[in-house]
TIMI-2910 file (N, C-alpha, C, CB; in pm, 1 decimal, decimal comma, always signed):
<rs>
+----------+----------+----------+----------+----------+----------+----------+----------+----------+----------+----------+----------+------+
!      n_x !      n_y !      n_z !     ca_x !     ca_y !     ca_z !      c_x !      c_y !      c_z !     cb_x !     cb_y !     cb_z ! resn !
+----------+----------+----------+----------+----------+----------+----------+----------+----------+----------+----------+----------+------+
!    +71,3 !   -125,2 !    -11,6 !     -7,9 !    -29,2 !    -12,8 !    +55,9 !   +107,8 !     +2,0 !    -96,6 !    -55,2 !    +77,5 !  Met !
!    +24,0 !   +221,3 !    -83,1 !   +144,5 !   +320,9 !   -134,0 !    +77,8 !   +440,7 !    -39,0 !   +158,3 !   +359,7 !   -337,0 !  Ser !
!   +188,1 !   +520,0 !     +6,9 !   +134,7 !   +660,0 !    +55,5 !    +72,0 !   +752,3 !    -50,2 !   +250,5 !   +740,3 !   +117,9 !  Asp !
!    -76,1 !   +829,4 !     -3,9 !    -92,2 !   +948,3 !   -116,2 !    +26,8 !  +1025,1 !   -129,1 !   -206,8 !  +1053,2 !    -83,4 !  Pro !
!    +14,4 !  +1100,7 !   -250,8 !   +142,3 !  +1240,2 !   -244,3 !    +93,7 !  +1317,6 !   -144,2 !   +162,9 !  +1354,0 !   -392,0 !  Pro !
!   +213,7 !  +1357,6 !   -118,5 !   +185,7 !  +1502,3 !     -4,3 !   +223,2 !  +1639,8 !    -73,3 !   +299,4 !  +1496,5 !   +152,0 !  Arg !
!   +129,6 !  +1695,5 !    -34,7 !   +142,3 !  +1828,5 !    -59,9 !   +280,0 !  +1901,3 !     -8,7 !    +24,7 !  +1888,7 !     -0,7 !  Lys !
!   +363,2 !  +1994,0 !   -112,5 !   +472,6 !  +2071,3 !    -71,4 !   +439,0 !  +2156,6 !    +44,9 !   +520,8 !  +2151,3 !   -180,4 !  Ser !
!   +524,7 !  +2137,6 !   +138,9 !   +536,7 !  +2251,5 !   +271,9 !   +481,7 !  +2383,1 !   +226,0 !   +705,7 !  +2284,4 !   +326,5 !  Pro !
!   +427,1 !  +2489,5 !   +271,8 !   +427,7 !  +2593,9 !   +255,2 !   +342,4 !  +2614,1 !   +132,5 !   +546,9 !  +2633,6 !   +260,2 !  Gly !
!   +275,2 !  +2508,9 !    +71,2 !   +171,0 !  +2536,5 !    -48,2 !    +66,0 !  +2665,4 !    -33,4 !    +76,5 !  +2400,5 !    -62,8 !  Gly !
!     +2,5 !  +2622,0 !    +84,3 !    -79,9 !  +2745,7 !    +90,9 !    -68,5 !  +2918,9 !   +134,6 !   -157,7 !  +2701,0 !   +162,4 !  Ala !
!    +46,0 !  +2913,2 !   +230,9 !   +133,4 !  +3024,1 !   +211,6 !   +155,9 !  +3075,4 !   +125,5 !   +220,7 !  +3018,0 !   +235,6 !  Ala !
!   +216,7 !  +3007,8 !     +2,3 !   +284,4 !  +3058,9 !   -125,7 !   +176,0 !  +3132,0 !   -213,7 !   +353,2 !  +2932,8 !   -211,8 !  Arg !
!    +28,9 !  +3026,4 !   -190,8 !    -54,3 !  +3089,9 !   -300,3 !   -125,0 !  +3250,8 !   -220,5 !   -195,7 !  +2955,2 !   -353,9 !  Gln !
!   -111,9 !  +3243,8 !    -90,2 !   -171,4 !  +3340,1 !    -13,4 !    -93,1 !  +3487,6 !    -51,1 !   -160,4 !  +3293,1 !   +145,8 !  Ile !
!    +63,9 !  +3452,7 !    -38,7 !   +170,4 !  +3559,1 !    -68,6 !   +151,3 !  +3586,6 !   -238,4 !   +341,8 !  +3496,0 !    -22,8 !  Ala !
!   +124,2 !  +3481,8 !   -347,4 !    +71,5 !  +3509,6 !   -476,6 !    -50,0 !  +3620,9 !   -479,2 !    +24,0 !  +3374,6 !   -534,1 !  Leu !
!   -179,2 !  +3575,5 !   -393,0 !   -277,8 !  +3646,5 !   -422,7 !   -276,2 !  +3803,0 !   -359,8 !   -387,8 !  +3566,4 !   -383,0 !  Ala !
!   -209,2 !  +3820,7 !   -246,9 !   -190,0 !  +3964,1 !   -196,4 !   -102,9 !  +4048,7 !   -300,5 !   -114,4 !  +3962,6 !    -48,1 !  Thr !
!     -0,9 !  +3954,9 !   -353,1 !   +100,2 !  +4027,7 !   -468,4 !    +51,6 !  +4093,4 !   -591,1 !   +191,9 !  +3928,7 !   -526,9 !  Glu !
!    -64,4 !  +3993,8 !   -654,2 !    -89,3 !  +4029,5 !   -785,8 !   -168,3 !  +4144,2 !   -784,9 !   -148,9 !  +3927,1 !   -860,9 !  Leu !
!   -262,7 !  +4183,4 !   -709,9 !   -323,3 !  +4322,7 !   -714,5 !   -182,8 !  +4459,1 !   -719,9 !   -433,1 !  +4333,7 !   -552,1 !  Pro !
!   -119,2 !  +4447,8 !   -656,2 !     -0,6 !  +4565,7 !   -679,0 !   +105,6 !  +4551,3 !   -792,6 !    +89,4 !  +4576,1 !   -547,5 !  Phe !
!    +72,2 !  +4419,6 !   -870,3 !   +146,5 !  +4397,2 !   -981,0 !    +84,5 !  +4528,9 !  -1075,5 !   +124,9 !  +4232,3 !  -1041,7 !  Leu !
!     -9,9 !  +4535,3 !  -1094,5 !   -163,4 !  +4590,9 !  -1197,8 !   -139,1 !  +4781,7 !  -1142,5 !   -396,5 !  +4484,5 !  -1107,8 !  Leu !
!   -133,0 !  +4765,8 !  -1013,6 !   -104,1 !  +4910,1 !   -932,1 !    -11,3 !  +4983,9 !   -976,3 !    -65,7 !  +4900,7 !   -796,4 !  Val !
!   +104,5 !  +4877,3 !   -940,0 !   +254,6 !  +4993,5 !   -966,9 !   +288,3 !  +5012,4 !  -1111,1 !   +416,4 !  +4928,3 !   -898,0 !  Ala !
!   +238,6 !  +4906,2 !  -1201,5 !   +266,9 !  +4942,1 !  -1330,2 !   +208,2 !  +5066,0 !  -1412,0 !   +239,1 !  +4838,0 !  -1391,9 !  Gly !
!    +70,6 !  +5110,1 !  -1357,3 !     -7,8 !  +5201,4 !  -1382,7 !    +55,6 !  +5310,3 !  -1301,8 !   -145,9 !  +5166,9 !  -1357,4 !  Val !
!    +55,2 !  +5315,6 !  -1192,2 !   +144,5 !  +5455,8 !  -1107,8 !   +238,8 !  +5488,7 !  -1163,5 !   +206,0 !  +5442,4 !   -969,9 !  Ala !
!   +364,2 !  +5390,3 !  -1198,9 !   +487,0 !  +5432,1 !  -1261,3 !   +497,6 !  +5488,1 !  -1393,7 !   +562,9 !  +5334,8 !  -1262,5 !  Val !
!   +387,4 !  +5418,7 !  -1456,0 !   +389,2 !  +5467,7 !  -1583,1 !   +329,4 !  +5615,0 !  -1568,8 !   +309,3 !  +5371,7 !  -1681,6 !  Gly !
!   +216,0 !  +5609,3 !  -1525,3 !   +146,7 !  +5757,6 !  -1513,2 !   +258,5 !  +5865,4 !  -1422,6 !    -23,8 !  +5739,1 !  -1415,2 !  Gly !
!   +286,3 !  +5840,7 !  -1343,5 !   +411,8 !  +5927,6 !  -1275,6 !   +500,1 !  +5990,7 !  -1395,0 !   +520,7 !  +5820,7 !  -1174,0 !  Val !
!   +560,2 !  +5887,1 !  -1443,9 !   +651,1 !  +5915,3 !  -1575,0 !   +606,7 !  +5990,0 !  -1662,0 !   +684,0 !  +5811,0 !  -1649,2 !  Leu !
!   +496,1 !  +5965,8 !  -1707,1 !   +392,5 !  +6054,7 !  -1796,3 !   +351,4 !  +6154,6 !  -1783,5 !   +297,4 !  +6022,1 !  -1814,9 !  Gly !
!   +341,5 !  +6198,4 !  -1645,7 !   +307,3 !  +6301,8 !  -1574,2 !   +416,2 !  +6450,8 !  -1569,3 !   +288,1 !  +6233,6 !  -1441,0 !  Tyr !
!   +526,8 !  +6383,5 !  -1539,3 !   +657,1 !  +6430,9 !  -1575,3 !   +707,2 !  +6476,5 !  -1679,5 !   +723,3 !  +6364,4 !  -1560,2 !  Phe !
!   +678,0 !  +6387,9 !  -1821,6 !   +723,5 !  +6416,5 !  -1908,0 !   +627,6 !  +6521,4 !  -1983,5 !   +761,1 !  +6307,8 !  -1960,0 !  Leu !
!   +496,0 !  +6506,1 !  -1938,6 !   +402,6 !  +6596,7 !  -2003,3 !   +421,2 !  +6747,0 !  -1962,9 !   +261,5 !  +6551,9 !  -1970,2 !  Asp !
!   +471,4 !  +6733,7 !  -1794,4 !   +529,7 !  +6872,8 !  -1768,2 !   +634,3 !  +6940,2 !  -1827,5 !   +564,5 !  +6879,4 !  -1659,2 !  His !
!   +716,2 !  +6839,6 !  -1877,3 !   +855,4 !  +6906,9 !  -1919,6 !   +850,0 !  +6941,3 !  -2061,4 !   +984,5 !  +6810,1 !  -1897,1 !  Trp !
!   +744,4 !  +6846,7 !  -2177,2 !   +723,2 !  +6866,6 !  -2290,8 !   +597,1 !  +6967,1 !  -2333,2 !   +717,7 !  +6745,4 !  -2334,7 !  Trp !
!   +524,0 !  +6999,0 !  -2199,8 !   +370,4 !  +7104,2 !  -2238,7 !   +280,5 !  +7017,7 !  -2337,4 !   +411,8 !  +7278,7 !  -2339,8 !  His !
!   +263,0 !  +6887,2 !  -2323,8 !   +187,2 !  +6810,1 !  -2387,1 !   +100,7 !  +6764,7 !  -2279,5 !   +255,9 !  +6711,5 !  -2462,5 !  Thr !
!     +2,2 !  +6839,8 !  -2200,9 !    -57,5 !  +6766,4 !  -2081,5 !   -119,9 !  +6637,2 !  -2080,9 !   -147,3 !  +6837,8 !  -2032,4 !  Lys !
!   -226,2 !  +6581,9 !  -2118,7 !   -221,4 !  +6445,6 !  -2100,3 !   -158,0 !  +6344,6 !  -2156,8 !   -308,7 !  +6414,4 !  -2106,9 !  Pro !
!   -122,4 !  +6397,0 !  -2264,3 !    -73,9 !  +6276,3 !  -2382,5 !     -2,6 !  +6151,7 !  -2300,2 !    +58,8 !  +6347,5 !  -2509,1 !  Ala !
!   +141,2 !  +6201,4 !  -2246,3 !   +227,5 !  +6084,2 !  -2218,9 !   +167,9 !  +6013,6 !  -2114,6 !   +368,9 !  +6117,8 !  -2183,5 !  Met !
!    +84,1 !  +6100,6 !  -2032,3 !    +58,5 !  +6028,1 !  -1886,6 !    -48,1 !  +5900,7 !  -1923,3 !    -22,1 !  +6151,7 !  -1757,9 !  Met !
!   -147,3 !  +5924,9 !  -2069,5 !   -249,9 !  +5855,2 !  -2071,6 !   -183,9 !  +5711,6 !  -2153,5 !   -375,4 !  +5943,1 !  -2141,1 !  Leu !
!    -56,8 !  +5758,9 !  -2238,6 !    +13,6 !  +5642,7 !  -2279,4 !    +95,5 !  +5578,8 !  -2224,5 !    +61,7 !  +5653,2 !  -2361,5 !  Ile !
!   +198,7 !  +5618,9 !  -2116,6 !   +264,2 !  +5573,7 !  -2024,2 !   +178,2 !  +5462,3 !  -1917,5 !   +316,2 !  +5695,3 !  -1964,2 !  Leu !
!    +74,8 !  +5534,7 !  -1885,3 !    -26,7 !  +5478,4 !  -1788,1 !    -52,3 !  +5322,8 !  -1845,4 !   -177,5 !  +5578,8 !  -1785,6 !  Gly !
!   -142,5 !  +5342,7 !  -1958,5 !   -135,7 !  +5233,2 !  -2054,2 !    -57,4 !  +5105,0 !  -2060,2 !   -106,5 !  +5283,8 !  -2150,1 !  Ala !
!    +84,2 !  +5167,4 !  -2055,5 !   +192,6 !  +5068,0 !  -2132,6 !   +208,9 !  +5010,8 !  -1974,1 !   +362,7 !  +5149,9 !  -2235,5 !  Leu !
!   +164,0 !  +5072,7 !  -1909,0 !   +175,1 !  +5010,0 !  -1764,5 !    +96,5 !  +4916,3 !  -1696,8 !   +169,8 !  +5095,6 !  -1684,3 !  Gly !
!     -2,0 !  +4921,3 !  -1737,5 !   -116,5 !  +4849,0 !  -1753,1 !    -75,3 !  +4718,7 !  -1820,2 !   -220,1 !  +4926,8 !  -1830,0 !  Phe !
!    -61,6 !  +4711,1 !  -1924,8 !    -68,7 !  +4612,2 !  -1986,0 !   +117,5 !  +4525,6 !  -1964,2 !   -129,9 !  +4668,4 !  -2143,5 !  Phe !
!   +204,0 !  +4640,7 !  -1910,2 !   +307,6 !  +4540,2 !  -1823,1 !   +282,2 !  +4478,7 !  -1693,3 !   +425,1 !  +4607,7 !  -1791,8 !  Ala !
!   +169,1 !  +4544,4 !  -1656,7 !   +126,7 !  +4488,4 !  -1514,1 !    +59,8 !  +4357,1 !  -1535,5 !    +22,7 !  +4588,5 !  -1432,2 !  Gly !
!    -32,0 !  +4320,0 !  -1645,6 !    -72,5 !  +4215,6 !  -1673,3 !    -44,8 !  +4104,2 !  -1749,5 !   -138,8 !  +4238,9 !  -1691,0 !  Val !
!    +98,1 !  +4181,4 !  -1809,8 !   +175,5 !  +4060,4 !  -1875,6 !   +235,8 !  +3982,7 !  -1764,2 !   +295,1 !  +4107,1 !  -1980,6 !  Arg !
!   +309,1 !  +4062,4 !  -1662,7 !   +409,7 !  +4036,2 !  -1525,7 !   +261,6 !  +3921,4 !  -1489,5 !   +460,8 !  +4222,8 !  -1377,5 !  Glu !
!   +161,3 !  +3982,8 !  -1450,5 !    +59,2 !  +3903,5 !  -1373,2 !     +2,6 !  +3712,1 !  -1440,9 !    -85,7 !  +4027,8 !  -1380,3 !  Leu !
!    +19,7 !  +3767,6 !  -1594,9 !    -10,1 !  +3629,8 !  -1643,4 !    +88,9 !  +3554,3 !  -1629,9 !    -48,5 !  +3617,9 !  -1771,1 !  Leu !
!   +235,7 !  +3595,9 !  -1652,3 !   +358,3 !  +3520,1 !  -1628,2 !   +375,7 !  +3464,7 !  -1539,8 !   +449,9 !  +3567,8 !  -1630,4 !  Arg !
!   +333,2 !  +3510,5 !  -1374,3 !   +368,6 !  +3451,8 !  -1252,8 !   +260,7 !  +3355,4 !  -1231,3 !   +386,2 !  +3551,4 !  -1138,6 !  Arg !
!   +121,5 !  +3388,9 !  -1272,1 !    +18,6 !  +3300,5 !  -1256,3 !    +28,3 !  +3139,6 !  -1359,0 !   -112,8 !  +3397,9 !  -1293,1 !  Leu !
!    +85,7 !  +3166,0 !  -1480,9 !   +176,2 !  +3067,9 !  -1541,4 !   +289,3 !  +2994,6 !  -1472,3 !   +231,8 !  +3128,2 !  -1639,3 !  Ala !
!   +379,2 !  +3053,2 !  -1404,5 !   +472,4 !  +2982,0 !  -1331,2 !   +396,1 !  +2921,8 !  -1230,8 !   +582,6 !  +3061,2 !  -1279,5 !  Lys !
!   +345,3 !  +2989,3 !  -1125,0 !   +284,5 !  +2911,0 !  -1015,8 !   +223,2 !  +2751,4 !  -1040,9 !   +170,0 !  +3000,8 !   -968,7 !  Ser !
!   +125,3 !  +2801,1 !  -1190,5 !    +56,0 !  +2676,2 !  -1188,6 !   +120,0 !  +2589,7 !  -1254,6 !    -67,1 !  +2678,1 !  -1233,5 !  Asp !
!   +286,9 !  +2607,3 !  -1314,2 !   +351,4 !  +2465,3 !  -1358,2 !   +401,9 !  +2456,0 !  -1204,0 !   +490,8 !  +2460,5 !  -1504,9 !  Thr !
!   +462,5 !  +2521,9 !  -1128,5 !   +528,6 !  +2469,5 !  -1033,2 !   +409,5 !  +2404,0 !   -921,5 !   +628,2 !  +2584,3 !   -977,9 !  Asp !
!   +295,1 !  +2407,6 !   -930,8 !   +241,2 !  +2357,3 !   -827,9 !   +191,8 !  +2224,5 !   -899,6 !   +136,7 !  +2452,6 !   -757,9 !  Ser !
!   +183,7 !  +2192,5 !  -1022,2 !   +142,4 !  +2063,7 !  -1117,6 !   +251,3 !  +1963,5 !  -1130,6 !   +105,8 !  +2108,4 !  -1270,6 !  Ser !
!   +366,0 !  +2034,0 !  -1098,1 !   +523,6 !  +1976,4 !  -1099,9 !   +540,1 !  +1918,5 !   -971,3 !   +648,0 !  +2093,4 !  -1122,7 !  Ser !
!   +507,0 !  +1978,3 !   -895,3 !   +522,8 !  +1944,5 !   -726,0 !   +418,7 !  +1790,3 !   -703,2 !   +440,3 !  +2113,5 !   -607,4 !  Gly !
!   +321,1 !  +1797,9 !   -757,5 !   +234,6 !  +1677,4 !   -732,1 !   +250,8 !  +1559,6 !   -772,5 !   +131,0 !  +1690,6 !   -766,6 !  Ser !
!   +351,1 !  +1544,6 !   -821,7 !   +350,2 !  +1426,1 !   -887,8 !   +428,3 !  +1331,6 !   -804,6 !   +401,3 !  +1439,5 !  -1024,8 !  Gly !
!   +444,8 !  +1137,5 !   -825,6 !   +491,1 !  +1058,9 !   -784,9 !   +625,8 !  +1047,3 !   -778,9 !   +444,5 !   +990,2 !   -823,6 !  Ser !
+----------+----------+----------+----------+----------+----------+----------+----------+----------+----------+----------+----------+------+
</rs>
């Protein structure tokens, strides 16, 4: 009789850490892009253009990083549950 596969220690803690980290990725991307755009707008006198463009780029970079981390955590959890 074989033992059932054991979960890796810290699996729940890793999932909680990932869940609390993911929203900050989106917010940080938009915030950094928006702040850089704001200063470029102030310097180049192009009021909302660069802030909107860089804020959108920050959002897409945040979504890309979020998807990358979710895919990585998915492959980590599926590879750790084998016999």
